[in-house]
A tleap script that builds the chain and sets N, CA, C and O, in Angstrom:
source leaprc.protein.ff14SB
mol = sequence {
  NMET ASP THR LEU LYS ILE GLN THR ARG SER
  ARG THR GLN PHE CYS ASP ILE THR ALA ASP
  VAL GLN ALA ALA VAL SER ALA LEU GLY VAL
  GLN ASP GLY VAL VAL THR VAL PHE VAL PRO
  HIE THR THR ALA GLY VAL THR ILE ASN GLU
  ASN ALA ASP PRO ASP VAL THR ALA ASP MET
  GLU LEU VAL LEU ASP ARG VAL VAL PRO TRP
  THR GLY GLY TYR ALA HIE GLY GLU GLY ASN
  THR ALA ALA HIE VAL LYS ALA SER MET MET
  GLY ALA SER ALA GLN VAL ILE VAL HIE ASP
  GLY ARG LEU ALA LEU GLY THR TRP GLN ALA
  ILE TYR PHE CYS GLU PHE ASP GLY PRO ARG
  SER ARG LYS VAL TRP VAL SER ALA GLY CARG
}
set mol.1.N position { 0.978 -1.478 -0.383 }
set mol.1.CA position { 0.208 -0.002 -0.027 }
set mol.1.C position { 1.049 1.100 -0.019 }
set mol.1.O position { 2.128 1.169 0.569 }
set mol.2.N position { 0.569 1.880 -0.630 }
set mol.2.CA position { 1.259 3.225 -0.563 }
set mol.2.C position { 0.766 4.184 -0.034 }
set mol.2.O position { -0.269 3.700 0.425 }
set mol.3.N position { 0.776 5.641 0.342 }
set mol.3.CA position { 0.027 6.521 1.037 }
set mol.3.C position { 0.454 7.952 0.129 }
set mol.3.O position { 1.535 8.541 0.090 }
set mol.4.N position { -0.801 8.240 -0.551 }
set mol.4.CA position { -0.871 9.720 -0.694 }
set mol.4.C position { -1.291 10.745 0.248 }
set mol.4.O position { -2.382 10.648 0.808 }
set mol.5.N position { -0.067 12.264 0.584 }
set mol.5.CA position { -0.167 13.362 1.311 }
set mol.5.C position { -0.895 14.498 0.466 }
set mol.5.O position { -0.369 15.005 -0.525 }
set mol.6.N position { -1.907 14.784 0.852 }
set mol.6.CA position { -2.403 15.598 0.257 }
set mol.6.C position { -2.941 16.951 1.165 }
set mol.6.O position { -3.399 16.762 2.292 }
set mol.7.N position { -2.858 18.192 0.644 }
set mol.7.CA position { -2.549 19.509 1.472 }
set mol.7.C position { -3.703 20.063 1.157 }
set mol.7.O position { -3.405 21.219 0.857 }
set mol.8.N position { -5.504 19.854 0.979 }
set mol.8.CA position { -6.000 21.169 0.762 }
set mol.8.C position { -5.871 22.498 0.938 }
set mol.8.O position { -5.148 22.764 1.898 }
set mol.9.N position { -6.523 23.899 0.077 }
set mol.9.CA position { -6.655 25.276 0.665 }
set mol.9.C position { -7.883 25.719 0.691 }
set mol.9.O position { -7.983 26.785 1.298 }
set mol.10.N position { -8.953 25.259 0.218 }
set mol.10.CA position { -10.029 25.933 0.146 }
set mol.10.C position { -11.326 24.485 0.742 }
set mol.10.O position { -11.280 23.268 0.560 }
set mol.11.N position { -12.346 25.354 1.465 }
set mol.11.CA position { -13.619 23.800 2.475 }
set mol.11.C position { -13.923 22.424 0.808 }
set mol.11.O position { -14.157 21.216 0.772 }
set mol.12.N position { -13.717 23.641 -0.424 }
set mol.12.CA position { -14.688 22.869 -1.469 }
set mol.12.C position { -13.279 22.623 -2.536 }
set mol.12.O position { -12.885 23.609 -3.157 }
set mol.13.N position { -12.637 21.443 -2.696 }
set mol.13.CA position { -11.303 21.508 -4.064 }
set mol.13.C position { -11.387 19.982 -4.139 }
set mol.13.O position { -11.353 18.956 -3.460 }
set mol.14.N position { -11.539 20.548 -5.606 }
set mol.14.CA position { -10.730 18.946 -6.220 }
set mol.14.C position { -9.721 18.999 -7.483 }
set mol.14.O position { -9.630 19.421 -8.635 }
set mol.15.N position { -8.897 18.153 -6.298 }
set mol.15.CA position { -7.390 18.161 -6.418 }
set mol.15.C position { -7.498 16.851 -7.599 }
set mol.15.O position { -8.042 15.763 -7.407 }
set mol.16.N position { -6.870 17.278 -8.744 }
set mol.16.CA position { -6.548 16.151 -9.685 }
set mol.16.C position { -5.362 15.484 -9.244 }
set mol.16.O position { -4.366 16.201 -9.333 }
set mol.17.N position { -5.115 14.085 -8.701 }
set mol.17.CA position { -4.065 13.327 -7.675 }
set mol.17.C position { -3.787 11.831 -8.994 }
set mol.17.O position { -3.277 10.765 -8.649 }
set mol.18.N position { -4.255 12.123 -10.446 }
set mol.18.CA position { -3.874 11.456 -11.300 }
set mol.18.C position { -2.327 10.804 -11.379 }
set mol.18.O position { -2.040 9.608 -11.446 }
set mol.19.N position { -1.595 11.738 -11.356 }
set mol.19.CA position { -0.182 11.714 -11.474 }
set mol.19.C position { 0.361 11.015 -9.886 }
set mol.19.O position { 1.178 10.099 -9.787 }
set mol.20.N position { -0.159 11.542 -9.020 }
set mol.20.CA position { 0.220 10.611 -7.723 }
set mol.20.C position { -0.213 9.530 -7.850 }
set mol.20.O position { 0.755 8.792 -7.662 }
set mol.21.N position { -1.248 8.810 -8.096 }
set mol.21.CA position { -1.717 7.297 -8.498 }
set mol.21.C position { -0.729 6.978 -8.951 }
set mol.21.O position { 0.125 6.505 -8.201 }
set mol.22.N position { -0.526 7.089 -10.066 }
set mol.22.CA position { 0.536 6.710 -11.057 }
set mol.22.C position { 1.596 6.420 -11.044 }
set mol.22.O position { 2.188 5.658 -11.808 }
set mol.23.N position { 2.144 7.256 -9.769 }
set mol.23.CA position { 4.037 7.089 -9.199 }
set mol.23.C position { 3.339 6.119 -8.323 }
set mol.23.O position { 3.917 5.039 -8.445 }
set mol.24.N position { 2.617 6.055 -7.716 }
set mol.24.CA position { 2.089 5.145 -6.706 }
set mol.24.C position { 1.965 3.234 -7.023 }
set mol.24.O position { 2.008 2.278 -6.249 }
set mol.25.N position { 1.805 3.334 -8.485 }
set mol.25.CA position { 1.187 2.389 -8.988 }
set mol.25.C position { 2.386 1.649 -9.874 }
set mol.25.O position { 2.243 0.530 -10.368 }
set mol.26.N position { 3.418 2.338 -9.978 }
set mol.26.CA position { 5.074 2.368 -10.532 }
set mol.26.C position { 5.938 1.626 -9.014 }
set mol.26.O position { 6.614 0.602 -9.107 }
set mol.27.N position { 5.742 2.357 -7.743 }
set mol.27.CA position { 6.309 2.278 -6.742 }
set mol.27.C position { 5.849 0.768 -5.833 }
set mol.27.O position { 6.358 0.349 -4.794 }
set mol.28.N position { 4.911 0.271 -6.503 }
set mol.28.CA position { 4.167 -0.869 -5.919 }
set mol.28.C position { 4.143 -1.991 -7.202 }
set mol.28.O position { 3.405 -2.976 -7.226 }
set mol.29.N position { 4.994 -1.664 -8.126 }
set mol.29.CA position { 5.420 -2.363 -8.706 }
set mol.29.C position { 4.432 -3.469 -9.993 }
set mol.29.O position { 4.756 -4.510 -10.565 }
set mol.30.N position { 2.731 -2.344 -10.064 }
set mol.30.CA position { 1.967 -2.728 -10.436 }
set mol.30.C position { 1.693 -2.872 -11.713 }
set mol.30.O position { 0.929 -2.040 -12.202 }
set mol.31.N position { 2.275 -4.026 -12.645 }
set mol.31.CA position { 2.241 -4.562 -13.988 }
set mol.31.C position { 0.314 -4.154 -14.966 }
set mol.31.O position { -0.155 -3.133 -15.469 }
set mol.32.N position { -0.098 -5.277 -14.828 }
set mol.32.CA position { -1.634 -5.173 -14.833 }
set mol.32.C position { -1.970 -5.818 -13.376 }
set mol.32.O position { -1.360 -6.407 -12.484 }
set mol.33.N position { -3.467 -5.311 -13.685 }
set mol.33.CA position { -4.537 -5.434 -12.693 }
set mol.33.C position { -5.110 -3.997 -12.004 }
set mol.33.O position { -5.164 -2.906 -12.570 }
set mol.34.N position { -5.344 -4.176 -11.219 }
set mol.34.CA position { -6.324 -3.410 -10.462 }
set mol.34.C position { -6.065 -2.179 -9.442 }
set mol.34.O position { -6.156 -2.664 -8.315 }
set mol.35.N position { -5.784 -0.814 -9.352 }
set mol.35.CA position { -5.764 -0.468 -8.181 }
set mol.35.C position { -6.691 0.085 -7.408 }
set mol.35.O position { -7.410 0.714 -8.186 }
set mol.36.N position { -7.121 0.225 -6.242 }
set mol.36.CA position { -7.765 0.639 -5.453 }
set mol.36.C position { -6.997 2.110 -4.393 }
set mol.36.O position { -6.085 2.137 -3.566 }
set mol.37.N position { -7.814 3.047 -4.891 }
set mol.37.CA position { -7.806 4.224 -4.613 }
set mol.37.C position { -8.950 4.902 -3.466 }
set mol.37.O position { -10.154 5.121 -3.605 }
set mol.38.N position { -8.342 5.052 -2.686 }
set mol.38.CA position { -8.829 4.334 -0.695 }
set mol.38.C position { -9.081 6.089 -0.073 }
set mol.38.O position { -7.976 6.315 0.419 }
set mol.39.N position { -9.802 7.176 0.108 }
set mol.39.CA position { -9.922 7.926 1.290 }
set mol.39.C position { -10.611 7.490 2.487 }
set mol.39.O position { -11.667 6.867 2.606 }
set mol.40.N position { -9.486 8.117 3.683 }
set mol.40.CA position { -9.729 7.315 5.117 }
set mol.40.C position { -10.563 8.345 5.758 }
set mol.40.O position { -10.480 8.529 6.972 }
set mol.41.N position { -11.452 9.107 4.931 }
set mol.41.CA position { -11.556 10.259 5.646 }
set mol.41.C position { -13.194 10.652 5.329 }
set mol.41.O position { -13.569 10.522 4.164 }
set mol.42.N position { -14.596 11.340 6.802 }
set mol.42.CA position { -15.792 11.326 6.529 }
set mol.42.C position { -16.780 12.327 5.909 }
set mol.42.O position { -18.005 12.344 5.789 }
set mol.43.N position { -15.631 13.277 5.509 }
set mol.43.CA position { -16.026 14.448 4.924 }
set mol.43.C position { -14.979 14.779 3.410 }
set mol.43.O position { -14.753 15.939 3.064 }
set mol.44.N position { -14.458 13.635 2.677 }
set mol.44.CA position { -14.096 13.466 1.734 }
set mol.44.C position { -14.035 12.651 0.867 }
set mol.44.O position { -14.036 11.495 1.291 }
set mol.45.N position { -13.956 12.814 -0.650 }
set mol.45.CA position { -13.971 11.332 -1.223 }
set mol.45.C position { -13.007 11.306 -2.431 }
set mol.45.O position { -11.854 11.738 -2.444 }
set mol.46.N position { -13.803 10.620 -3.621 }
set mol.46.CA position { -13.002 10.589 -4.547 }
set mol.46.C position { -13.856 9.930 -5.321 }
set mol.46.O position { -14.697 9.057 -5.107 }
set mol.47.N position { -13.147 11.038 -7.130 }
set mol.47.CA position { -13.985 10.391 -8.113 }
set mol.47.C position { -13.351 10.219 -9.073 }
set mol.47.O position { -12.165 9.992 -8.835 }
set mol.48.N position { -13.748 10.232 -10.525 }
set mol.48.CA position { -13.339 9.950 -11.547 }
set mol.48.C position { -13.974 10.493 -12.715 }
set mol.48.O position { -15.058 9.995 -13.021 }
set mol.49.N position { -13.213 12.006 -13.880 }
set mol.49.CA position { -14.494 12.563 -14.058 }
set mol.49.C position { -13.314 13.188 -14.919 }
set mol.49.O position { -12.136 12.911 -14.695 }
set mol.50.N position { -13.789 14.188 -16.079 }
set mol.50.CA position { -13.006 15.070 -17.242 }
set mol.50.C position { -12.016 15.923 -16.826 }
set mol.50.O position { -12.503 16.603 -15.923 }
set mol.51.N position { -11.149 16.160 -16.975 }
set mol.51.CA position { -9.767 16.586 -16.501 }
set mol.51.C position { -9.126 17.885 -17.985 }
set mol.51.O position { -8.157 18.643 -17.985 }
set mol.52.N position { -10.006 17.672 -18.869 }
set mol.52.CA position { -9.637 18.664 -19.639 }
set mol.52.C position { -10.083 20.434 -19.820 }
set mol.52.O position { -9.517 21.360 -20.400 }
set mol.53.N position { -11.305 20.352 -19.057 }
set mol.53.CA position { -11.746 21.975 -18.563 }
set mol.53.C position { -12.282 21.831 -17.381 }
set mol.53.O position { -13.313 21.197 -17.157 }
set mol.54.N position { -11.435 22.564 -16.361 }
set mol.54.CA position { -12.026 22.795 -15.640 }
set mol.54.C position { -13.090 23.419 -14.918 }
set mol.54.O position { -13.383 23.262 -13.733 }
set mol.55.N position { -13.666 24.192 -15.831 }
set mol.55.CA position { -15.101 24.225 -15.167 }
set mol.55.C position { -16.106 22.821 -15.127 }
set mol.55.O position { -17.245 22.986 -14.689 }
set mol.56.N position { -15.769 21.687 -15.500 }
set mol.56.CA position { -16.088 20.725 -15.202 }
set mol.56.C position { -16.475 20.632 -13.223 }
set mol.56.O position { -17.505 20.755 -12.560 }
set mol.57.N position { -15.155 20.381 -12.923 }
set mol.57.CA position { -15.195 20.660 -11.360 }
set mol.57.C position { -15.869 21.565 -11.256 }
set mol.57.O position { -16.964 21.328 -10.745 }
set mol.58.N position { -15.562 23.117 -11.697 }
set mol.58.CA position { -16.425 24.467 -10.959 }
set mol.58.C position { -17.972 23.751 -10.885 }
set mol.58.O position { -18.700 23.810 -9.894 }
set mol.59.N position { -18.305 23.057 -12.174 }
set mol.59.CA position { -19.745 22.772 -11.870 }
set mol.59.C position { -20.369 22.013 -11.151 }
set mol.59.O position { -21.490 22.135 -10.658 }
set mol.60.N position { -19.501 21.068 -11.075 }
set mol.60.CA position { -19.558 20.069 -9.848 }
set mol.60.C position { -19.772 20.380 -8.705 }
set mol.60.O position { -20.798 20.120 -8.078 }
set mol.61.N position { -18.554 21.138 -8.203 }
set mol.61.CA position { -18.712 22.072 -6.972 }
set mol.61.C position { -19.978 22.314 -7.209 }
set mol.61.O position { -20.837 21.563 -6.747 }
set mol.62.N position { -20.279 23.326 -7.914 }
set mol.62.CA position { -22.138 24.264 -7.757 }
set mol.62.C position { -23.100 23.116 -7.298 }
set mol.62.O position { -23.743 22.888 -6.273 }
set mol.63.N position { -22.853 22.278 -8.919 }
set mol.63.CA position { -24.037 21.144 -8.480 }
set mol.63.C position { -24.324 20.601 -6.830 }
set mol.63.O position { -25.475 20.564 -6.396 }
set mol.64.N position { -23.374 20.275 -6.154 }
set mol.64.CA position { -22.664 19.824 -4.819 }
set mol.64.C position { -23.395 20.880 -4.016 }
set mol.64.O position { -24.240 20.430 -3.242 }
set mol.65.N position { -23.284 21.812 -4.036 }
set mol.65.CA position { -24.105 22.997 -3.343 }
set mol.65.C position { -25.510 23.391 -3.216 }
set mol.65.O position { -26.032 23.738 -2.157 }
set mol.66.N position { -25.982 23.334 -4.135 }
set mol.66.CA position { -27.088 23.219 -4.519 }
set mol.66.C position { -27.935 22.302 -4.327 }
set mol.66.O position { -28.986 22.603 -3.759 }
set mol.67.N position { -27.706 20.981 -4.740 }
set mol.67.CA position { -28.509 19.760 -3.478 }
set mol.67.C position { -28.022 19.624 -2.463 }
set mol.67.O position { -28.870 19.196 -1.680 }
set mol.68.N position { -27.101 19.749 -2.013 }
set mol.68.CA position { -26.573 19.925 -0.028 }
set mol.68.C position { -25.990 21.298 0.009 }
set mol.68.O position { -24.792 21.566 -0.075 }
set mol.69.N position { -26.916 22.081 0.136 }
set mol.69.CA position { -26.394 23.640 0.409 }
set mol.69.C position { -25.245 23.348 1.960 }
set mol.69.O position { -24.821 22.233 2.263 }
set mol.70.N position { -25.002 24.370 2.579 }
set mol.70.CA position { -23.878 24.607 3.963 }
set mol.70.C position { -25.167 24.549 4.970 }
set mol.70.O position { -25.079 23.820 5.957 }
set mol.71.N position { -26.060 25.111 4.801 }
set mol.71.CA position { -26.612 25.254 5.903 }
set mol.71.C position { -28.329 25.244 5.740 }
set mol.71.O position { -28.957 25.976 4.975 }
set mol.72.N position { -28.804 24.407 6.494 }
set mol.72.CA position { -29.582 23.705 6.132 }
set mol.72.C position { -30.885 23.096 7.314 }
set mol.72.O position { -31.868 22.391 7.086 }
set mol.73.N position { -30.357 23.750 8.687 }
set mol.73.CA position { -30.956 22.786 9.971 }
set mol.73.C position { -30.769 21.720 9.725 }
set mol.73.O position { -31.585 20.863 9.386 }
set mol.74.N position { -29.509 21.633 9.889 }
set mol.74.CA position { -29.346 20.114 10.269 }
set mol.74.C position { -28.488 19.421 11.230 }
set mol.74.O position { -27.274 19.572 11.094 }
set mol.75.N position { -29.044 18.483 12.439 }
set mol.75.CA position { -28.615 18.060 13.541 }
set mol.75.C position { -27.622 17.908 13.567 }
set mol.75.O position { -27.357 18.261 14.716 }
set mol.76.N position { -26.219 17.440 12.877 }
set mol.76.CA position { -25.265 17.597 13.346 }
set mol.76.C position { -24.395 18.530 14.145 }
set mol.76.O position { -24.661 19.676 13.783 }
set mol.77.N position { -23.549 18.526 14.997 }
set mol.77.CA position { -23.228 19.220 16.045 }
set mol.77.C position { -22.037 20.185 15.426 }
set mol.77.O position { -21.720 21.359 15.618 }
set mol.78.N position { -21.535 19.131 14.595 }
set mol.78.CA position { -19.657 20.073 14.156 }
set mol.78.C position { -20.205 20.909 13.121 }
set mol.78.O position { -19.292 21.564 12.618 }
set mol.79.N position { -21.852 21.275 12.346 }
set mol.79.CA position { -21.333 22.150 11.541 }
set mol.79.C position { -20.828 21.972 10.561 }
set mol.79.O position { -20.316 22.900 9.934 }
set mol.80.N position { -20.823 20.346 10.011 }
set mol.80.CA position { -20.523 20.070 8.630 }
set mol.80.C position { -20.630 18.900 7.862 }
set mol.80.O position { -19.929 18.193 7.139 }
set mol.81.N position { -22.359 18.998 8.515 }
set mol.81.CA position { -22.982 17.923 7.626 }
set mol.81.C position { -22.779 18.016 6.353 }
set mol.81.O position { -22.901 16.997 5.672 }
set mol.82.N position { -22.486 19.037 5.853 }
set mol.82.CA position { -23.014 19.390 4.148 }
set mol.82.C position { -21.570 18.099 3.165 }
set mol.82.O position { -21.570 17.288 2.239 }
set mol.83.N position { -20.477 18.743 4.274 }
set mol.83.CA position { -19.602 17.959 3.842 }
set mol.83.C position { -19.209 16.473 3.261 }
set mol.83.O position { -18.581 15.954 2.339 }
set mol.84.N position { -20.223 16.035 4.746 }
set mol.84.CA position { -19.975 14.472 5.068 }
set mol.84.C position { -21.578 13.588 3.835 }
set mol.84.O position { -21.639 12.362 3.743 }
set mol.85.N position { -22.465 14.374 3.202 }
set mol.85.CA position { -23.283 14.062 2.755 }
set mol.85.C position { -22.581 14.007 1.058 }
set mol.85.O position { -22.725 13.181 0.157 }
set mol.86.N position { -21.867 15.158 1.135 }
set mol.86.CA position { -21.021 15.305 -0.595 }
set mol.86.C position { -20.268 14.619 -0.257 }
set mol.86.O position { -20.210 13.980 -1.308 }
set mol.87.N position { -19.287 13.959 0.613 }
set mol.87.CA position { -18.268 12.955 0.822 }
set mol.87.C position { -18.866 11.478 0.448 }
set mol.87.O position { -18.223 10.749 -0.306 }
set mol.88.N position { -20.301 11.001 1.081 }
set mol.88.CA position { -20.931 10.163 0.343 }
set mol.88.C position { -21.295 10.127 -0.904 }
set mol.88.O position { -21.331 9.071 -1.536 }
set mol.89.N position { -21.631 11.360 -1.442 }
set mol.89.CA position { -21.763 11.090 -3.076 }
set mol.89.C position { -20.793 10.896 -3.729 }
set mol.89.O position { -20.800 10.202 -4.746 }
set mol.90.N position { -20.090 11.300 -3.403 }
set mol.90.CA position { -18.480 10.827 -4.091 }
set mol.90.C position { -18.507 9.596 -4.320 }
set mol.90.O position { -18.610 8.956 -5.366 }
set mol.91.N position { -18.347 9.128 -2.603 }
set mol.91.CA position { -17.690 7.555 -2.757 }
set mol.91.C position { -16.178 7.854 -1.673 }
set mol.91.O position { -15.461 8.846 -1.545 }
set mol.92.N position { -16.159 6.768 -1.164 }
set mol.92.CA position { -14.800 6.501 -0.510 }
set mol.92.C position { -13.204 6.150 -1.504 }
set mol.92.O position { -11.995 6.314 -1.344 }
set mol.93.N position { -14.354 5.456 -2.802 }
set mol.93.CA position { -13.007 4.574 -2.771 }
set mol.93.C position { -13.069 4.967 -4.762 }
set mol.93.O position { -13.911 5.630 -5.368 }
set mol.94.N position { -11.851 4.256 -5.294 }
set mol.94.CA position { -12.356 4.187 -6.756 }
set mol.94.C position { -11.435 3.103 -7.215 }
set mol.94.O position { -10.304 3.123 -6.731 }
set mol.95.N position { -11.811 1.917 -8.290 }
set mol.95.CA position { -10.918 1.367 -8.887 }
set mol.95.C position { -10.526 1.933 -10.027 }
set mol.95.O position { -11.066 2.967 -10.420 }
set mol.96.N position { -9.474 1.296 -10.751 }
set mol.96.CA position { -8.869 1.578 -11.616 }
set mol.96.C position { -7.797 0.433 -12.302 }
set mol.96.O position { -6.735 0.014 -11.842 }
set mol.97.N position { -8.456 0.109 -13.521 }
set mol.97.CA position { -7.304 -0.650 -13.978 }
set mol.97.C position { -5.633 -0.486 -14.729 }
set mol.97.O position { -5.508 0.425 -15.548 }
set mol.98.N position { -4.708 -1.152 -14.501 }
set mol.98.CA position { -3.419 -1.192 -14.555 }
set mol.98.C position { -3.568 -1.838 -16.003 }
set mol.98.O position { -4.391 -2.717 -16.257 }
set mol.99.N position { -2.731 -1.332 -16.860 }
set mol.99.CA position { -2.155 -1.981 -17.735 }
set mol.99.C position { -1.103 -1.857 -17.957 }
set mol.99.O position { -0.546 -0.836 -17.554 }
set mol.100.N position { -0.326 -2.900 -18.739 }
set mol.100.CA position { 1.227 -2.314 -18.665 }
set mol.100.C position { 1.783 -1.608 -17.776 }
set mol.100.O position { 2.886 -1.344 -18.253 }
set mol.101.N position { 1.675 -0.968 -16.419 }
set mol.101.CA position { 2.232 -0.102 -15.704 }
set mol.101.C position { 1.470 0.942 -16.169 }
set mol.101.O position { 2.272 1.871 -16.262 }
set mol.102.N position { 0.733 1.207 -16.404 }
set mol.102.CA position { -0.080 2.638 -16.345 }
set mol.102.C position { -1.305 2.197 -16.532 }
set mol.102.O position { -1.817 1.144 -16.912 }
set mol.103.N position { -1.762 3.521 -16.085 }
set mol.103.CA position { -3.142 3.797 -15.285 }
set mol.103.C position { -4.180 3.274 -16.472 }
set mol.103.O position { -3.636 3.149 -17.569 }
set mol.104.N position { -5.574 2.955 -16.416 }
set mol.104.CA position { -6.055 2.376 -18.018 }
set mol.104.C position { -6.964 3.703 -17.707 }
set mol.104.O position { -7.780 3.756 -16.786 }
set mol.105.N position { -6.848 4.154 -18.097 }
set mol.105.CA position { -8.147 5.822 -18.134 }
set mol.105.C position { -8.593 5.773 -19.308 }
set mol.105.O position { -8.027 5.013 -20.094 }
set mol.106.N position { -9.562 6.450 -19.691 }
set mol.106.CA position { -10.090 7.188 -21.202 }
set mol.106.C position { -9.422 8.104 -20.750 }
set mol.106.O position { -9.038 8.357 -19.609 }
set mol.107.N position { -9.202 8.984 -22.455 }
set mol.107.CA position { -8.693 10.051 -23.055 }
set mol.107.C position { -8.692 11.688 -21.877 }
set mol.107.O position { -7.739 12.288 -21.379 }
set mol.108.N position { -9.966 11.910 -21.805 }
set mol.108.CA position { -10.238 12.949 -20.852 }
set mol.108.C position { -10.540 12.822 -19.399 }
set mol.108.O position { -11.122 13.740 -18.822 }
set mol.109.N position { -10.045 11.335 -18.538 }
set mol.109.CA position { -10.724 11.178 -17.438 }
set mol.109.C position { -9.403 11.770 -16.499 }
set mol.109.O position { -8.388 12.227 -17.024 }
set mol.110.N position { -9.641 11.659 -14.787 }
set mol.110.CA position { -8.976 11.966 -14.672 }
set mol.110.C position { -9.205 11.621 -13.295 }
set mol.110.O position { -10.383 11.329 -13.088 }
set mol.111.N position { -8.086 11.529 -11.789 }
set mol.111.CA position { -8.770 10.910 -10.457 }
set mol.111.C position { -8.803 11.779 -9.889 }
set mol.111.O position { -7.744 12.404 -9.950 }
set mol.112.N position { -10.044 12.514 -8.885 }
set mol.112.CA position { -9.720 13.647 -8.297 }
set mol.112.C position { -10.235 12.949 -7.076 }
set mol.112.O position { -11.161 12.148 -6.952 }
set mol.113.N position { -9.037 13.675 -5.830 }
set mol.113.CA position { -9.394 13.808 -4.362 }
set mol.113.C position { -10.488 14.678 -4.376 }
set mol.113.O position { -10.445 15.275 -5.452 }
set mol.114.N position { -11.552 15.086 -3.642 }
set mol.114.CA position { -12.683 15.467 -3.553 }
set mol.114.C position { -12.893 16.028 -2.003 }
set mol.114.O position { -13.278 15.180 -1.199 }
set mol.115.N position { -12.658 17.492 -1.465 }
set mol.115.CA position { -12.174 18.167 -0.371 }
set mol.115.C position { -13.443 18.602 -0.432 }
set mol.115.O position { -14.029 19.083 -1.402 }
set mol.116.N position { -13.939 18.355 0.944 }
set mol.116.CA position { -15.190 18.728 1.472 }
set mol.116.C position { -15.669 19.433 2.696 }
set mol.116.O position { -16.745 19.918 3.047 }
set mol.117.N position { -14.196 19.286 3.340 }
set mol.117.CA position { -14.601 20.068 4.453 }
set mol.117.C position { -12.909 20.420 5.593 }
set mol.117.O position { -12.508 20.254 6.744 }
set mol.118.N position { -12.335 21.118 3.940 }
set mol.118.CA position { -11.372 22.037 4.236 }
set mol.118.C position { -10.880 23.478 4.608 }
set mol.118.O position { -11.843 24.240 4.681 }
set mol.119.N position { -9.723 24.067 4.856 }
set mol.119.CA position { -8.353 22.929 4.251 }
set mol.119.C position { -7.956 21.870 5.096 }
set mol.119.O position { -8.094 21.927 6.317 }
set mol.120.N position { -7.566 21.101 4.620 }
set mol.120.CA position { -6.905 19.928 5.449 }
set mol.120.C position { -5.880 19.399 5.222 }
set mol.120.O position { -5.496 19.485 4.056 }
set mol.121.N position { -4.995 18.627 6.221 }
set mol.121.CA position { -4.086 17.597 5.499 }
set mol.121.C position { -4.851 16.204 5.592 }
set mol.121.O position { -5.618 15.836 6.482 }
set mol.122.N position { -4.473 15.565 4.518 }
set mol.122.CA position { -5.232 14.694 4.198 }
set mol.122.C position { -4.237 13.546 3.321 }
set mol.122.O position { -3.275 13.718 2.574 }
set mol.123.N position { -4.995 12.239 3.817 }
set mol.123.CA position { -4.373 11.436 2.673 }
set mol.123.C position { -5.278 10.415 2.095 }
set mol.123.O position { -6.487 10.277 2.285 }
set mol.124.N position { -4.419 9.682 1.309 }
set mol.124.CA position { -5.324 9.104 0.453 }
set mol.124.C position { -4.313 7.418 0.250 }
set mol.124.O position { -3.094 7.346 0.097 }
set mol.125.N position { -5.204 6.361 0.311 }
set mol.125.CA position { -4.375 5.100 0.335 }
set mol.125.C position { -4.794 4.497 -1.192 }
set mol.125.O position { -5.911 4.564 -1.707 }
set mol.126.N position { -3.606 3.904 -1.750 }
set mol.126.CA position { -3.221 3.540 -3.197 }
set mol.126.C position { -2.544 1.636 -2.691 }
set mol.126.O position { -1.466 1.236 -2.251 }
set mol.127.N position { -4.116 0.798 -3.136 }
set mol.127.CA position { -3.583 -0.633 -3.067 }
set mol.127.C position { -3.667 -0.898 -4.274 }
set mol.127.O position { -4.182 -0.324 -5.234 }
set mol.128.N position { -2.596 -2.683 -4.016 }
set mol.128.CA position { -2.899 -2.835 -5.547 }
set mol.128.C position { -4.074 -4.181 -5.221 }
set mol.128.O position { -4.438 -4.246 -4.047 }
set mol.129.N position { -4.644 -5.191 -6.158 }
set mol.129.CA position { -4.967 -6.475 -5.204 }
set mol.129.C position { -4.357 -7.147 -5.278 }
set mol.129.O position { -3.210 -6.842 -5.604 }
set mol.130.N position { -4.634 -8.265 -5.073 }
set mol.130.CA position { -3.433 -9.310 -4.760 }
set mol.130.C position { -4.222 -11.044 -4.650 }
set mol.130.O position { -3.520 -12.029 -4.418 }
savepdb mol mol.pdb
quit
């Protein structure tokens, strides 16, 4: 298993971690198989989406804020209910096929760490199936 360390700068942030995951794949020596990218946090997630146009992640943030606003009479005392819900919507893990030592992503795809309760120091675990 390899651990990626991420420092986010804002409450909501989509961080392209594709190159970091690829480096972890290389460090783990995976040539063919599947890697799991796992986020061990309850207010952050991971997703795979377009990396060509930064408006895509900006629009994702906009839609998530519309669907799950920061204020809404939530019961959770910490004040970050929206972050928990958004993290659950994105999911805590993604699996990616590896072929010939490279992540098998589509032309426009990238792996994003999704911060919903930042800024914070975070980690992402990358593990190869055995």
